[in-house]
Steps between C-alpha positions, in 0.01 A plus 500: 500500500864429427681553830829517313399805296721805535407862457732764359559791739310818427736751342513796268245716682507848645551517874409803707706588806314735731797727569539782249814516290553840665330592827281807453457764769281809465493781755207726407275366222456729198201391288595727210843345488341156528318580179832589333641164609232323300693598188755235599230249589271503197667749268681462168844495664392328819593175666207293372583593142864408555415170668265399219730618222808312620308186600319470167826569315652222708223259405571576133880483535677201343838598646513318837756736656317821414168333581629453854595869514157611381315276746726606789442870442133456410444326833691770690274762340202325661674553833543867412129517417426378854730764648344781295149375574568487873657847496210646302246328728662655808479848347143448377368361828339830618270483197304222672366718782624859469244715318747772405745249361219325311396828340853534362474170313141373473586235239723308740289580806163397356579244232808351662434538870832672553697212353713434195375367170643449156473864399760767442512835681236644264254215556564335163482117512807286446523355151711238325570767239772618739703186425776489238536140387634412154633145532843623382734471797732789416208733422324403823817560701529849350138568598575381853801730533279793400223386737740492795628848409146639491410337832814644659395850399148450639641392837736796497208738448297330773790547743493872422132524599511354851667600825427176686837332584368143495332554165817651354705203620262250337492696175879529501522120528259448211673765287836335556372159394390653169864582427603148607255353249608745233860382544398134483295546182777704337764237572266225383454688172875550461564133573300400191797621295286659230620811315365811671253595227411150383126454554316195371621288208443706184784749438415865427538655154867599445555873459152592614576381852782760528300796371400757762198702386532860614125565530509761777666800340562867559541678833231478766328793671723449803817453303482122461763418235517261210751276674771261391625229736607135515138404430516654149863550402824302493545133424260376232246778546366688198298812577200538270334841518120503533408217259135604505590835343761394247257543209445862608868594520623789286811712470369722780421211735612583851579865419158664530428718801170582666474830308595346163141450397374541147371856444124540503370643171173687512274588215425860404174491693687402817407133495 
């Protein structure tokens, strides 16, 4: 053995610190609410999905600066997963021994022993189909902004369905971090310096890209109008009325009323 051999230090590995990112306190456990919390553990907009989405995007990212951003936030989402899992576990704890609580949620009580698992609040298993990963940095950042917005709304709704102060405080922390991440992803997207509607490398067809197809026409049963706004008028916009029906247009198009039906002609024998 060569006594002069040197060994490189171990690096580049996850490290778990036993203290939670946010200390969770629960007064009175609520198993039904614990089930709701599973939406942010193994659901489509939950912390595991976010952690995996950003981390895999980071692995694919060839931009070292944005790669660092993606790995930072992806790792933080794993910490959020631990917070949500601990919070849910505290609320689900009665399912281990309390018959009445177990009757309220037999799936978790019997199959899961009153603990968390990678399921959403309806018992559907987590799936990689939740992840939005394209390998195009600007497109992925847009997906991440939307993901943070959806997660914020889920936390907001969860806050509305519990009265436990400690639970509300933990959810408020997690909800706030969603906005922090949304800001970071938005600024990272802006810092790329790409035109706002420039996606990919192949330019869109001139003219066609500025045509707004007015495919929802008329007035709705509750008075919903056929609306004009900055999304279909001004600038380069060209409004194109119902392209699917252009071949059917006539001089009377748009003027017929409900009672303007063709008269029914009957034969002499009444048929």
